[in-house]
C-alpha positions in Angstrom: 201.3 178.0 280.4 198.5 179.1 278.3 196.1 177.2 276.1 195.6 177.9 272.5 192.5 177.1 270.4 192.8 175.3 267.2 192.6 178.9 265.7 194.7 180.6 267.6 197.3 177.4 266.4 196.2 178.4 262.8 196.5 182.0 263.4 200.9 181.9 264.8 202.0 178.5 262.9 200.7 178.1 259.8 202.6 181.5 258.7 206.3 179.7 259.6 205.3 177.0 257.3 206.9 176.4 253.9 206.5 173.4 252.0 207.0 172.5 248.4 205.3 169.3 247.0 204.2 168.7 243.5 204.4 172.5 242.6 202.5 173.4 245.1 204.0 176.0 247.4 203.1 177.7 250.8 205.2 180.6 251.9 205.0 183.2 254.8 200.9 183.7 255.5 200.2 181.3 253.3 197.6 178.8 254.4 198.7 175.4 253.8 196.1 172.0 253.1 195.0 170.8 256.6 193.9 167.1 256.5 190.1 166.8 256.3 187.8 165.3 259.0 185.8 161.8 258.5 183.2 159.8 260.6 184.5 156.1 261.6 182.1 154.1 260.2 179.0 154.2 261.9 180.6 155.0 265.3 179.6 158.2 264.8 183.2 159.9 265.9 184.4 162.4 263.8 188.2 162.6 263.5 191.3 163.1 261.2 191.5 161.2 258.5 195.4 160.7 259.4 196.1 159.6 262.5 199.9 161.8 264.4 201.4 158.1 265.7 203.2 157.9 268.1 204.5 154.4 268.3 207.4 154.6 265.3 209.5 151.6 266.2 208.0 151.4 269.8 208.5 148.5 272.0 208.9 148.1 276.1 207.7 151.8 276.6 210.1 153.3 274.5 209.5 154.5 270.4 211.4 157.1 268.8 209.9 159.6 270.2 210.9 158.5 273.4 214.1 158.4 272.6 214.1 161.7 270.5 212.8 163.8 273.7 209.8 165.2 274.8 210.9 169.0 273.0 211.1 167.1 269.5 207.1 165.4 270.3 205.9 168.6 271.0 207.6 170.6 268.4 205.5 168.0 266.0 202.4 166.8 267.9 201.8 171.3 268.2 202.4 171.5 263.9 200.5 168.6 263.5 197.5 169.8 265.2 198.1 173.8 263.1 197.7 171.1 260.2 194.4 169.6 261.3 195.5 167.0 263.0 193.0 166.1 266.1 193.9 161.6 266.2 196.1 161.1 268.2 197.6 156.6 268.4 199.7 155.7 271.2 200.2 152.8 273.3 201.2 151.7 276.4 203.6 150.1 274.9 204.6 152.8 273.2 205.5 155.1 276.6 204.4 157.9 274.8 201.1 158.3 277.1 203.1 161.5 279.7 204.3 162.7 276.3 200.4 163.4 275.5 199.3 164.7 278.5 202.6 167.4 278.2 200.5 168.1 275.0 197.1 168.5 276.5 199.0 171.3 279.0 199.0 173.4 275.3 196.0 172.2 274.1 192.9 171.4 275.3 192.6 167.3 276.0 188.3 167.4 274.5 190.0 169.0 271.0 192.2 165.7 270.3 190.5 161.9 270.3 192.9 159.7 271.9 193.1 156.4 270.7 195.6 154.1 273.3 195.9 150.6 273.6 196.0 148.1 276.2 199.3 145.4 276.3 197.0 141.9 276.8 200.0 139.8 277.7 202.5 139.1 280.5 205.8 139.6 280.0 209.0 141.0 280.9 208.0 144.8 280.7 204.2 143.8 281.3 202.0 142.5 284.0 198.1 141.9 283.1 195.7 142.9 285.7 192.3 143.5 285.9 191.2 146.6 282.9 189.7 149.4 285.0 193.3 149.0 286.9 194.9 149.7 284.0 192.3 152.6 282.7 193.1 153.8 285.6 197.0 154.2 285.1 196.2 155.5 281.2 194.4 158.1 283.5 197.4 159.6 285.1 199.6 158.7 282.4 197.7 161.2 279.7 196.2 163.2 281.8 192.9 162.7 281.0 189.0 161.0 282.1 188.4 160.1 279.7 189.1 157.7 276.3 187.8 158.2 272.8 189.1 154.8 271.7 190.9 151.9 273.8 191.6 149.0 271.9 193.0 145.5 273.1 196.8 145.6 271.0 197.6 142.9 268.5 195.2 140.7 268.4 197.8 137.4 266.5 195.1 134.4 266.3 190.9 134.1 265.7 190.6 133.2 269.0 190.8 136.5 270.9 187.7 136.6 270.8 187.4 133.8 273.5 190.9 134.3 275.2 190.0 138.3 276.0 186.8 137.7 276.8 187.7 139.2 279.8 188.9 142.3 278.7 186.1 142.7 276.5 183.7 142.0 279.0 185.4 145.0 281.1 186.2 147.3 278.3 182.2 147.1 278.0 181.3 148.1 281.4 183.6 151.5 280.9 182.0 151.7 277.7 178.7 151.8 279.5 179.9 154.3 282.4 181.3 156.3 279.6 184.9 155.8 280.8 185.7 155.3 277.0 183.8 156.3 273.4 184.7 153.3 271.6 186.3 149.8 271.6 188.1 147.4 269.4 191.1 145.7 268.3 194.3 145.8 266.3 195.3 143.4 264.3 198.6 141.3 263.9 196.6 138.5 262.2 194.5 137.5 259.2 192.7 135.6 261.1 192.0 137.6 264.1 191.5 140.4 261.3 188.5 138.5 260.2 186.7 138.0 263.2 186.6 141.5 264.4 185.3 142.6 261.3 181.8 140.6 262.0 182.4 140.6 265.8 179.7 143.0 267.1 181.8 144.1 269.6 184.4 145.6 267.5 183.9 149.6 266.6 186.7 150.1 265.7 189.7 148.0 263.6 192.9 149.0 263.3 194.7 147.3 260.6 198.1 146.7 258.3 197.8 147.5 254.3 199.6 148.3 252.0 200.1 147.4 248.1 203.3 146.0 248.8 202.5 143.5 251.5 205.3 144.2 253.9 204.4 144.2 256.8 201.2 142.6 256.9 198.8 139.4 257.6 198.3 138.4 254.2 198.1 139.8 250.3 196.6 143.1 250.0 193.3 141.8 248.1 193.0 139.4 251.1 193.0 142.1 254.0 191.1 144.6 251.8 188.3 142.5 251.1 188.4 141.8 255.2 188.5 145.7 255.9 185.5 146.2 253.4 183.4 143.6 255.4 184.3 145.3 257.7 182.9 148.3 256.7 179.8 147.3 255.3 179.1 146.1 259.2 179.5 149.9 260.3 183.4 149.2 262.2 185.9 152.2 262.1 188.6 151.4 260.1 191.6 152.7 260.7 194.5 151.7 258.5 198.2 151.1 259.9 201.5 150.1 257.8 200.8 152.6 255.0 204.5 153.0 254.8 205.4 149.3 255.7 206.6 149.9 258.9 209.5 152.1 256.9 210.3 149.4 254.5 208.4 151.8 251.8 211.3 154.1 251.5 211.5 156.6 248.2 208.3 159.3 247.5 207.1 157.4 244.5 206.2 154.5 246.5 204.6 156.2 249.9 202.7 158.3 247.0 201.5 154.1 245.2 200.6 152.9 249.0 198.6 156.3 250.1 196.5 156.0 246.9 195.8 152.4 247.3 194.1 152.7 250.6 192.7 156.0 250.4 191.1 154.9 247.5 189.6 152.2 248.3 186.6 153.5 249.8 187.1 150.5 252.6 189.2 152.6 255.2 188.6 155.7 257.3 191.6 157.2 258.1 194.5 156.2 258.5 197.9 156.2 261.6 201.7 157.3 260.2 204.1 157.8 262.5 205.5 161.2 262.0 208.7 162.3 264.1 209.2 165.2 262.2 206.9 168.1 261.4 208.5 167.9 257.5 206.9 164.0 257.7 203.4 165.7 258.6 203.8 168.2 255.8 204.7 165.7 253.1 201.6 163.4 254.0 199.2 166.0 254.6 200.4 167.1 251.2 200.3 163.9 249.4 196.9 163.1 251.0 195.6 166.5 249.9 196.4 165.8 246.4 194.7 162.7 246.9 191.3 162.9 247.7 191.0 166.2 246.0 191.7 164.1 242.9 
């Protein structure tokens, strides 16, 4: 199967895009807005401001994408790439590693920044093993020899810094060897987030943030203040749950949430679960209008 550069994708893919949003129309060969690139804090890592989230309604290595099937995933992922999205937000929890590997058969893996996450608890679908064993499995599942970002997934208390010390040390070794470029945590607790904002080990933070306080760890004001601290400490801050895990449904409130997060100055990039091409188009168009206003 032929591998395409992003330029080739744009030439062949964007011509088919038709989108109407806020009075702007893109049809035929007209070039639709593309998402811009940003640097994640002081990490030096450059990536798209918007990530393709692959874990919508995800649990036990399943998600909306795995249930829809590989063809739908590839359709959306190719389209996202056409529109400038290079950050892929995946995780062991979502079951989308092997789906992402199929994308790399068409688009070179080095064209993307791959963010994945390690589940750190034993349960009915996961057995905690040494980090190097987990990373070796991830390599096979994703078809890659390195990871741009690896996070400890779903930290739920302020004690993670000591409870996950062994995993942190093992990830540090993987970072030193070049197997992992950046490390960090995704947080589902305000104390966990506070620790991450100041901990020197953390390069990247994935944090829940929206102005309606859906699926969050504190008030929007509390969370935003912590993210401000994280940014001032050079962390790369990626916002998640921008649409409140699907609870923010109408267009007006989604736009308000995007504006709140993007205009805060405290979030470098965001990840949104987009399992249809029209979701990609709508989000990018709204973000373009917000960031250019």
